[in-house]
C-alpha positions as CSV (number, residue, x, y, z in Angstrom):
1,M,-10.2,-63.9,23.0
2,A,-7.0,-64.1,20.9
3,F,-8.5,-61.6,18.5
4,P,-7.9,-58.5,20.1
5,A,-3.8,-60.1,20.0
6,I,-3.9,-59.3,16.2
7,F,-3.5,-55.4,16.4
8,N,-0.8,-53.2,17.8
9,F,-2.1,-51.6,21.2
10,F,-1.5,-55.1,22.5
11,T,1.0,-56.6,20.1
12,P,3.2,-54.3,18.7
13,G,5.3,-55.6,15.5
14,E,5.1,-54.8,12.0
15,T,2.7,-53.7,10.6
16,V,0.3,-56.0,7.7
17,W,-2.2,-53.5,7.1
18,G,-4.0,-51.1,8.5
19,I,-7.8,-50.6,9.5
20,S,-9.4,-47.2,9.9
21,F,-12.7,-47.0,12.0
22,C,-14.4,-44.2,13.1
23,G,-11.8,-42.1,12.8
24,L,-9.1,-44.5,15.1
25,K,-6.7,-46.5,13.5
26,F,-5.9,-50.3,14.0
27,D,-2.7,-51.9,12.7
28,V,-2.7,-55.4,12.4
29,T,0.7,-56.8,13.0
30,R,2.2,-59.6,12.5
31,Q,3.7,-61.0,15.5
32,G,-0.1,-60.0,16.5
33,L,-0.8,-63.0,13.8
34,A,1.3,-65.6,14.7
35,G,0.6,-65.2,18.6
36,A,-3.0,-65.1,18.0
37,A,-2.9,-69.0,15.2
38,L,-0.8,-70.1,18.1
39,F,-2.5,-69.7,20.7
40,I,-5.6,-70.9,19.1
41,A,-4.2,-73.7,17.3
42,R,-3.7,-74.4,20.9
43,V,-6.7,-74.6,22.1
44,A,-8.0,-76.5,19.1
45,S,-4.9,-79.6,20.0
46,S,-5.8,-79.0,24.2
47,V,-9.9,-79.5,23.0
48,S,-9.4,-82.5,20.2
49,F,-6.8,-84.5,23.1
50,A,-9.1,-84.2,25.4
51,V,-11.8,-85.4,23.5
52,L,-10.4,-88.0,22.3
53,L,-9.3,-89.2,25.8
54,A,-13.7,-89.3,26.3
55,L,-14.6,-91.1,23.7
56,T,-11.9,-93.8,23.4
57,T,-11.6,-94.2,27.4
58,R,-14.8,-96.2,29.4
59,H,-15.8,-92.7,32.1
60,T,-14.8,-95.1,35.1
61,E,-11.6,-95.4,33.9
62,L,-11.6,-91.5,33.4
63,L,-12.5,-91.4,36.8
64,K,-10.2,-94.0,38.9
65,V,-7.1,-92.4,37.2
66,L,-8.5,-88.8,38.5
67,R,-8.9,-90.9,42.0
68,A,-4.6,-92.1,41.3
69,F,-3.9,-88.4,40.6
70,N,-5.5,-87.1,43.8
71,V,-7.9,-85.4,42.3
72,P,-10.8,-84.0,45.7
73,Q,-12.7,-87.2,45.9
74,L,-16.2,-84.9,46.3
75,F,-15.4,-83.1,42.0
76,V,-14.0,-87.0,41.3
77,M,-18.3,-88.1,42.4
78,T,-19.5,-84.7,41.7
79,A,-18.0,-85.1,37.6
80,G,-19.6,-89.4,37.4
81,M,-22.9,-87.9,39.1
82,C,-23.0,-85.0,37.1
83,R,-22.0,-87.1,33.2
84,R,-25.3,-89.9,34.4
85,Y,-27.6,-87.5,35.5
86,I,-27.4,-84.8,31.6
87,Y,-28.7,-88.5,29.9
88,V,-31.5,-88.6,32.2
89,F,-32.5,-84.4,32.9
90,T,-31.7,-84.6,28.7
91,E,-34.8,-87.5,28.4
92,I,-37.2,-85.8,31.0
93,V,-36.9,-82.1,29.6
94,I,-37.8,-83.7,25.4
95,N,-40.4,-85.8,27.6
96,T,-41.9,-82.1,28.8
97,H,-41.6,-80.1,25.4
98,M,-43.3,-83.3,23.9
99,A,-46.6,-82.9,26.1
100,I,-46.3,-79.5,26.1
101,K,-46.3,-79.0,22.3
102,S,-49.3,-82.3,22.3
103,R,-51.9,-80.3,25.1
104,C,-51.4,-76.9,23.6
105,G,-50.4,-77.1,20.0
106,A,-48.1,-74.6,17.9
107,A,-49.8,-71.3,19.1
108,V,-48.9,-70.1,22.4
109,R,-49.9,-66.7,23.5
110,Y,-45.8,-64.8,24.8
111,R,-47.0,-64.9,28.5
112,E,-47.9,-68.3,28.1
113,G,-45.1,-70.0,27.1
114,Q,-43.4,-67.9,29.3
115,E,-45.5,-69.6,32.4
116,I,-45.3,-73.3,30.5
117,V,-41.3,-72.9,30.9
118,T,-41.8,-72.0,34.9
119,W,-43.4,-74.3,35.4
120,S,-41.2,-77.0,33.9
121,I,-38.0,-75.5,35.2
122,A,-40.1,-75.7,38.7
123,N,-41.1,-79.0,37.8
124,L,-37.8,-80.3,36.4
125,W,-36.0,-78.9,39.4
126,K,-38.1,-80.9,42.2
127,R,-38.0,-84.2,40.2
128,S,-34.1,-83.9,40.2
129,Y,-33.7,-83.2,43.9
130,E,-36.2,-86.3,44.9
131,M,-34.0,-88.0,42.2
132,N,-31.1,-86.6,43.8
133,R,-32.1,-88.1,46.9
134,E,-33.6,-91.4,45.5
135,V,-29.6,-92.4,44.5
136,Y,-28.0,-91.6,47.4
137,N,-30.3,-93.6,49.2
138,A,-29.7,-96.5,47.1
139,M,-25.9,-95.0,46.6
140,L,-26.2,-95.8,50.8
141,S,-27.7,-99.3,50.9
142,R,-25.9,-100.5,48.4
143,G,-22.4,-99.9,50.6
144,Y,-21.2,-96.3,49.2
145,H,-19.3,-94.4,51.9
146,G,-17.5,-92.1,49.7
147,E,-15.0,-93.9,47.6
148,V,-15.9,-94.6,44.4
149,Y,-14.3,-98.6,43.4
150,V,-14.0,-99.6,39.9
151,L,-13.9,-103.3,39.6
152,D,-11.6,-102.7,36.5
153,E,-7.8,-103.1,37.3
154,F,-5.0,-101.1,34.9
155,R,-2.1,-103.3,33.8
156,A,0.3,-102.9,30.9
157,D,0.4,-105.4,27.9
158,A,3.5,-104.4,25.9
159,K,0.9,-102.6,23.5
160,D,1.1,-100.3,26.0
161,W,4.9,-100.3,26.4
162,V,5.7,-99.5,22.5
163,F,2.9,-97.0,22.7
164,L,4.8,-95.0,25.7
165,G,7.6,-94.8,24.4
166,I,7.0,-94.1,20.6
167,A,5.3,-91.4,23.2
168,V,8.1,-90.1,24.0
169,V,10.5,-90.9,21.2
170,V,8.1,-88.0,19.6
171,A,8.2,-86.2,23.2
172,L,11.7,-85.4,22.7
173,V,12.0,-85.1,18.8
174,V,9.3,-82.6,19.2
175,A,11.0,-80.8,22.1
176,F,14.7,-80.8,20.6
177,D,13.8,-79.8,17.1
178,V,15.8,-82.8,16.3
179,R,15.6,-83.7,12.4
180,F,15.8,-86.4,10.5
């Protein structure tokens, strides 16, 4: 997405080098390169922070925090169910693929392969629908009323307050460009 921003017709500025293609001249600008680099750095850092958060925090705590920030309950419940179902569906797909390979072998004609894949998709859809119904009924029988409850309570320790203080100081240093 950042690639077009390096050219002069999107980001005018000082030309670094020019490219001629099919009679058209494209100039790469210094401002465009700087903007594209900044965009890529921001995307990389935000994705890194999201992955770090997901790897270091329990899933149930992330869902509880989302509810604390007033994210709609339907979204939080859907995110929780998706996380659980991804592993189940992956296992089902792997088992189905292994079963097909063991029955058909490696040599399958294109048309037969399409039919096998179509059957597998339909079967997976049917099984997921049935599993959805069974899980929902099991949740209702265990007292589920639309809200996810987590037994862990959040309590801030001294380490948490120290970390928060360090994070605030670093944010202020970065925001006000303080040099030591």
